[in-house]
N, C-alpha and C positions, 0 to 999 in steps of 0.2 A: 504493500500500500504506500503511495507517495507520502512523503513526510509533510507536504504542504496542504493536506486536505482540510485543515481548519482555518485557513487564511481567507481574507476577503480577496476579491478579484485582483485588486491592485497589488496587494501584498504578494499574492501568488505569482503575478507577472514579474515582480521584482526578483523573487526567488529563482524563477526559471530562466530569466534572461541571461544568455551567455554570448551574445553577439558582439561584445566589446565592452568598453568602459560604461558604467552605469551610475547615474546620480539618482538616489532616492531622496526626494525632497519630503522629509517626514515632519509633519506638524506635531505640536505638543500632544502627547498622549495617543499617538496614532499607531503605536506598536512597532517602533523601529527596531528594538532589540529582538523582537520576534522574527522580523524579516532577516536580520543578520544571522541569527542562530539557525533558522530554517534553511537559509541559503547554504550555510556550511554543511548541514546535514544533506542537502540536495546534491551539492558538489561531490560529497563522499559516496552517497548511496546510489544516485542516479547517473552521475557523470564519471564515476570510477577514479576520481582524483584522490591519491593517497593523502591522508590527513596531515602527514608531515610536510606536504607541499602547500598547505593552506595556512595563512597567517591573518589573524584579525587583531586590530589595534584600537584602543580607546584611550581615555584620559585618566581614569582612576583604577586602582586595584580592585575596588569594590565592583565596578562595572565589569571588569575583566573576569572576576570570579563568578559573577552572576551569569555572564555569557557562557563561560566554559561549563558551568553546572547545567545550564539549559540544553546545551549541545549534547552533553552526556546523557541527559534524560531522553532526548530525541533519538539518539543512536543506540544507547545501551551497548553492552559487550565491550569489545576492544577496538571498535571501528574508529574511535576518536584518538587512539594512541598516536602520539607524535604531533598532534595539533598544537599550534601556537596561538594562544589568546593572551594578549598582554597589553600593557600600556606602551605608548610611544617610547617612553624612556627606558623601559625594560628591554624593548626591542633594540634600541640604540646601544644599551649596555652589552647585550649579547653579541652584537656585531663588533663592538670595540674590544670585547674580551677575546674574540677570535682573531681580530685583525690588528691588535694593538701595536705590533711592531712596525706596521706601515705608517703609523702616526707618531712613532718615536717614543712610545710608552713601554715600560717594562711590565711583565705580568704582575698581578697583585696590586694594580693601581688603586688609589683611594678615591672615593666620591666626596667632594666637599658640599655640605649643605649650606643654606643661606648664612647661618651663624659663622661657619668656618670661613666662608668667602669674606664676610664682614670683618672677621678678625685679621685676615691676611691684608685687606685693604687698610685697616687701621694701623697695622704694622708699617705699611708702605707710606702712610700719610701722617705718622705720629708727630712729626715736627711742624706740620702745617697748621696755620691758624684756622679755627672753625672746622676742626677735624671731622666731627660727627656729621655735619651737613655735607661736607665734601665726600665722605664715605658713601652716604645715601645717593648723592648725585652720580658718583662714579659707578656704584653698584647697578643703578638703574640703566645708565648709559651702556655699560659693558654687556648687560643682559640683552638690551635692545639690539646692540650690534651683533651679538651671537645669534639671536633669533632671526636676524636678517642675513646671516652667513657672511658677515663682514669681519675680516681678520684684523688683528691689531695694526698691521702695516697699512692696510686699506683705510682704517679709521684715521690714522695719522695723515695720510695723503689727501683724504677728503675733508678734513676739518675746515670749517668756514669761519670760526672765530676763536678767541683765546680760550674760552671755557671748553669748547669742543676739543681743541688741541690738547689742553691739559688733561681732560678725561681720556683722550686717546693715548697719551703717554702713560697714564696710569694703567690703561688696558694692556699696553706693551709690558710694563713691569709686572702686573698681576699675572698675565699669562706665562711670562718667563718663570716666575716663582712657582706657579702651579705645576709647570713641567718639571722644575727642579724637585718638587715634592713627589713626583710621579703621581699626580692627582688630576682629576677632572672635576668640573663643577656640573651642576644640574643641566645647564644649557649646552655644555659640551657633549652630553650624551646624544644629542641630535646633530649638533654642528660637526663634530669630528667624523662620524660616519658619512655625513653628506660630503664633506671635504675629501675624505678617503675615496669615495666612489667617483668623485669628479676627477681624481688624479690617478686612479688605479683601475683600469678597465677589467683586469683579471679578477680582482676582488669583487667588483660589481657583478661580473658574469657568474661568479660562484653563488652570490646571493639571489640573483635573478633565477638561476636554475633551482635554487632551494625553495623559493616562493613562487608557486605557479598561479596562485590567485590570492590577491590581497583585498581585505575588507577593512574599511575605516569608518569608525563611529564618530559622531559629533564633528563632522568635517569642517563646520563653520568655525570651530575653535582652533584650527591649525594655524601656525605661524609660517613665515616664509621658509625657514629651515625644514620644518616638518613637511611642507608641501613639496619641497625639492627632494627630500628623502623618499617620499611616496613615488614621485615621478621616476626617480632613478631605479627603484626596486621594480616598478611595473614595466619600464622599458617599452619597446615597440610592441610587445605582446598585448598590452592594454587590458590584461585580465584584472579588472579593478571594479569593486563595488564600494561606493562611498554613500554614507547616509548623513544627512545634515539638515539644518533649518536656519536660514539666514535671519529669521525673526528672533532666534534665541542666541544670537551672537552677542555676548556681554563681557568679553574679556579682551577688548582692544588694548586696555591699559597694561596687559602682560604680553602683547604681541600678536594676539589672534587677529586674523584677517578674514572677515566674512566674504570679501571679494574673491577668496580662493574658490568659492563655489562657482562664481561667474568665470573665473580663470579656466576652469575645467572645459568650458565650451570652446575657448580659444585653443587650448592645448590638445584637445581631442575632438577632431571634427566629426567623428562618428559617435559622440556621446549620446547615450539614451537617457531620457528624463522620465521618471515615474513619480507622480505626486501621491502621497498618503495624506488624505484630508479628513478621513473619518476618525474622530476622537472618541476613545473608549473610556475617558476619565471624567469629563465634566458635563454639567447640564448645558442646555441650549443657551440660556441667558448668559452664563459665564463665557461661553464661546462667542456669542454675539458681541459682547463687550470687548473681548480680546481682538476679534476680527476688525471691529470698527476702529479701535485704537491704533492697531498696527498698520492699518490702511493709510495712515498719515505719513508713513515712511516710504521712500522710493524702493521699488523691487525689480530685480532682474527676473525672478520667477514669481508669478502670482499664484496664490493658493488661498483657500477659505476653509477653515475648520467647520465641521458639522458633527452632530451627535444624534444618536437614536434614543438617548436616555430620556428626553423630554425637556421642557423649558426650565423647570425648577423654580425656585424662589427668585424674586428680584434681587439685585445687588443693593447693598446698603452703604450709605455714606454718613458717618457720624461726625458732627462738628462739635468740638469740646472747647471749654473755656481756655485751658492751658495744657501744658504737657503732663502735669500732675493729674489733672482731671481726665486726660486722655487715657493714661495708664489705668486709673481706677475704673473708668467706664468700660474699657475693653475687658478687664478681668471680671467686672460685674456681668458683662454679656456672656462670658464663658460659663460663669456660675449658673446664670439663668438658663442658658441653652442646655447644660447638663441636667439641670433640675427637670426640664421638660422631657428630655429624651433618654436620660440615664446612660449617656455615652462615656467611653473611657477618655482620660485626659489626652492620650496619644492621638485622638482625632483632631486635635486643635494645634494650630501653628500661628505664631505672631511673627510677621516678617517686616523688616525695616531696611532702610537704605544704608545706615551706618551703625557700627557696633556701639557707639556712644548712646544710642537710643534705648538700649536694653535695660539700663540701670533702674529706671523708674518702674518698668514692667516687672523686673525681678522683685523689687521691693513690694509692689502691690500683690504679687503672687505669693510671696512669703507671708505677708500679713494675713492672707486668706487660707494659708496652709495648703496651697496647691503645688504639687511637685512639677518641676520643669527641668529642662536641660538646655544649655546654650551650645549650639553647634559651633565648631571651630575654637574650642577652648584650648587650654595649654596642652601642647603636644607631649605625649609620653616621652619622646626622645629629647625634648627640650629641658626635662628635669635634670638638675645638676648631677645627681648620682648616676643617671643613665649616660649623660654626656661623658662623665669621667670614665666609666667602664668601657663605653664604646671607643673612647680615645685610646685606652690601653690596647684594645683589640685591634684598632686600626694601626697602631704602631708595631704590634707584633706581626701583622700581615704586610705592612709597607713601612720599612724602616727609614724611608726617605720622608715620611710625613711629619714635617716640622711642627705643624699646628697641633697635632696630637701629642708630640713630644712636650711642647711648652705647656699644654694643659695638665699633663700628669706628672711632670718631673718633680713637682712638690705636692702631689696629692696621693697619699698622705705626705706630710712634711719629711724632707730628706736633708735639710740644712743646706740647700742650694739656693743662694740668694739671688736677687735681681742683678746685682753687679757681676756675679759669676756668669749668669745667663747672657748678659750683654756682651761680655768678653768672648764667650763661646760663640755667640751669634756673629760677631765681627770676624772672628777667626774662620768660621764656616763660610761666611760670605766671600772672604778673600780667597779661600781654597776652592770655592764653588762646590762644596759638598754638604751633605745633610748634617744637622746638629748631632745626631747619634753617631754618625761616622767620625765627626770631628772629635768626639770625646776620647777616642782611642789613638789619636795621632800624637806622635812624639813632639811635634812642633807646639802643641798646646802647653807643654811644660814651661815654655818660656813666657807664657801669658798669665798663668794662674798660679796661685799659692798651692802648696802640696795638699792642704786640707780640702780646698775646693776641688782640686783635680781628682783626689781620691773619691770624693762623694760622687762626682760625675761618672767616674770609671766604674764604681760599684753599681750605679744605676744602669750604665751601659751593659755591663756584664750580665746583670739580671735580665734586662730586656732581651739580649741575644739568646740567653738560656731558654727563655720561654718562647721566643720566636722559633727556635729549633723544635721545641716540644710541640708547638702548635702545628708544625708540618708533619712530625713523625708520630705523635700520639693522638689519642682521642681528644678532639678540640674541647668538648664539654668538661672533661676531667681536667684538662690544662687550665681552663678558665677558673674552675673552682679552686685548684691548687694555687693559681696566681693570686686570687683574691684572699685566700687564706694566708699566704706568705706576707702580703702587705697589711694584714690585719684590718681589712676593709670594713668589716662590721663594727669594730671598735672605733674606727675613724668616723663612721657615720654617727655613732652614738655620741661621740665627743663633739661633733659639729652641729648636732640637732638641738633645737630649742626645748624638746621634751622627749620622753621615752616613746610617746605615741607617734610623734613625727619620725623618730629614728626607726621604729618598727615599720612604718609605712614605706620609708626609703629602702629598708632592707628587703621588704616584700617586692618593691619595684625591681630591684636588681635580680631577685629570684625569678620574677616574671620574665625578665629579659633572657635569662639563662634557659628558662623553659621554652621560650620561642625558638632559641637557637637549637635546643634539643629536638624540637618538633621538626625543624628544617633538616637536621642531620638524619633523623629517623625516616623522614619522607624520602630523602635522596642520600643514601649512605656514602656516596663518593664525593659529595659536595664539600669543597674546601672551606676553611674558616673565612677566607677573604670573600668567597662567593656569598656566604651566609651574612657577613657584615654588610656587603653592598646591597643585598636583598632587603635587609632591615632598614637601611638608610633610605632606599627608594620607597619602601612601604610607608615610612614616616612622612616623606615629602609629599607623597601623593594622596594620603588620607590621614589628615591631622587628627582625626577623632573617630573612634569606632562607634558609629551611631546605631549599629545593630543592637547594642546593649542599652539603648536609651530607656527601654521599658515603658511603663504607663506614665508618661510625663508630657507636659505641654512643651512643644518645640519653640525655641526662640532662636532666630537666625537672620542673617542678612539675606537680601535677595540673591546675591551672588552664591551664597552657600546653599540656597534652596533649589537651585537648578537641578533638574533630574529627579526631584522628590515630588510627592503629592500628599495631600491631606484632605480629609472630608470637609473640614471647616477652617477657612483661612481668614486671618485678620491682617490686612495690609495697612500699616500705620504710618503716620507722618506724610500724608499726601498733600504736601505743601511745596510751593516754589522755594528753591534753594535747599530743599531736602530731597524731593523727587519731583522734578529733576534737580540734581545736585548743583550747588552754586558754581563749582569749578566747571562743570559741563556747560552751564549757561554762559559763563565767561568765555569758554573755548569754543562755543557754538557747536557743541557735540550732543545735541538734543536727541538725535536718532538712537544712539546707544542707550540713553536714559529711557526712551520710549520702549525699547526692547526689554529693558530691565523691568519696567512696569508690566509689560506683556508677560514676561516670565512669572512675575508675582501673581497675576490674575489667573494664569493657566495652571498654577499649583493647586487651585481649589477644585474639589470634586463636586460638592453639594451646595456649599454656601460661601459667599465672599462678602466680608464686611470691611470697609475702608474707613479711615479716620484721619482727622486733621485737628490741629490746635489753632484757636483764634489768636492766641498770644503764646510766645515761647521765649525763654531766657537764652540769650546767646552772648557769650563774652561778657558776662556780668550785668547785662541790661535786658529789660523786657521789651520785646519788639512785637509789632503787629505782623501776623502771618497772612500770606495770600494763598488761597487754595491752589493746588497744582493745576497747571494748564491741561494736564492729561484728563482731568475730570470733565473739562469742557468737550473733550474728544470722545467721551463715552455716550452711548445712546441714552437719551433722556427718559424714554418710556420704560426702561427697566432699572433705573437708578432711583432709589428712595432715600431722600435726605432726612436726617434726624439731628437732634441736639439743639444747639443754639438757634433760636427762632423756630424750632420744630419740636416742641416739648412732647414727652410721652403722655399718653392718656392715663386717666386715673386707674383704669383696669390694668394697664401695662405696669404702672408703678407698683400696684398692689402685688402683681405676680412676681415682680423682681424682688420685692421685700420678702415674700415667702421663700424664694430661692435662696436668698442670703441667710435667712433664719435656718433653713434646712442645712446649709453648708456649715454654719456656726455650730449647730447641734452635732454634726458629724465630726467636727474637730474635738468636741468635748467628750464624745463617746469613748 
């Protein structure tokens, strides 16, 4: 029986099309993941393509896991063995891991996360005035250049003013130091493979033969380097299926180019377009509002979402006196809605433009005893104890990693002071070697006092001992022995403000080791460096495990909400200078803000309530707020205004009072 028997006609057409490159323009909630997973199954079962010659890429580990799981359910057995479903960055890592010599890297290279890159730039700029601001500027500029496949030398030659030239020179120094550390940053995982394939036809041919059909999810979120990598891998064969929605492109600030969808038409004259317009998520009124709003943006490809679910309730717009009243009113609405329907807290989401808006909602929810979680909270890997242990492991697997060396050389304390480290750094720079290698050179004896030299060499000998053990012995046992020798638990207890905090930190380290153990057990021949890089990528791509949110109200930015859906959504702060954001107004970038509002609206399945404040405190003063221009662009016949100038009826007030009383009683039970 064909795997596509449960698809609608357009979905099935997309699955079965093999005549060349295909663009599936998939509106919100139209079943795009279903199309990709069914197409993979179709290619394997009906077309006889071996799973190892099929690669699907997306942007988050969570999406990749879900995709691979669904393919496994469709196929069963061992038919999916060898299939690659990964993020763009994992694909880039796999390419670089196999082809590293062609780009001048040694095996076991490290991956620098944002904090590592920031630390390196701070080191390069430590004597400059306004260092912190310069670091931010340089970090943004370097990332932008890499996303556009611009090398340091090209950045210097193309600089048009003093600031651009200064940042380009920082890019040169930054990349030179990265290479010396045998490290790559997150953007390099795409840029370096793309540069490799541009310079090495043999390597490109190897990968083109390995990937016979490439499927790409969320294509509107690709940047220039990702677009180029896709073009290279597909080659003249054109066996490509991309799924995207230009109306949901909301990441221009990090390099995404929605025009990449239009570029496909120019690069592939035989491009086939199939539109998915039936939405399986939302009511007709919600989709009518979304369609009407986004119609104000220019489009290369026109589409209109529709639903067979029915019209549903009208949209609501609540005008509040101020931001405090807005938070209290929205929480009151949730209490009232739950009282009427007995729904779980996880049915509700509060979405906002900026993280700063969450504080008052958190306060109001806490006061009412309602559980919530904030998406995008502190990363597990950003915790100090985890960064420390990961730095130890990075240094064991890449002894050129100076950033890791500097983080752990005195963690726990080893009586190696900043003066000693400065002299060591100067010596290593002159010799053009790593800090660890410099520790063992005879020439260092002329620079350091015997006591400082002995402390460094003891540390160096200890690192080399465990670096060998990590290669020869079981990596998990090596890690446990390493932490035992440095008395890591005692160090955490000494540095923690209380026993409770210490225990939590110890548990976090144990959780890290458990993750590594699971990776080892899953793939017995995986090296420690592979496991470390896997965890770093996992952290960067999914900063919080939302699968474990439980029965709690979701609070998140509109950017974080993309790809999610909730029965009942509250889109707050619908005001000029909030949504659309003031910066976007100043930069005349309203189209992306409109797409952001569109994403917020289409997260709602059954009801959508929006809100705005008449007055709001900004920069220490109270200002009058103007309703968002996007409200004028919504259909008037399905938008019900409430609040200031539109008071509740006596009956509605009475019902809300009963709901609050019931909620209070539940807190006291």
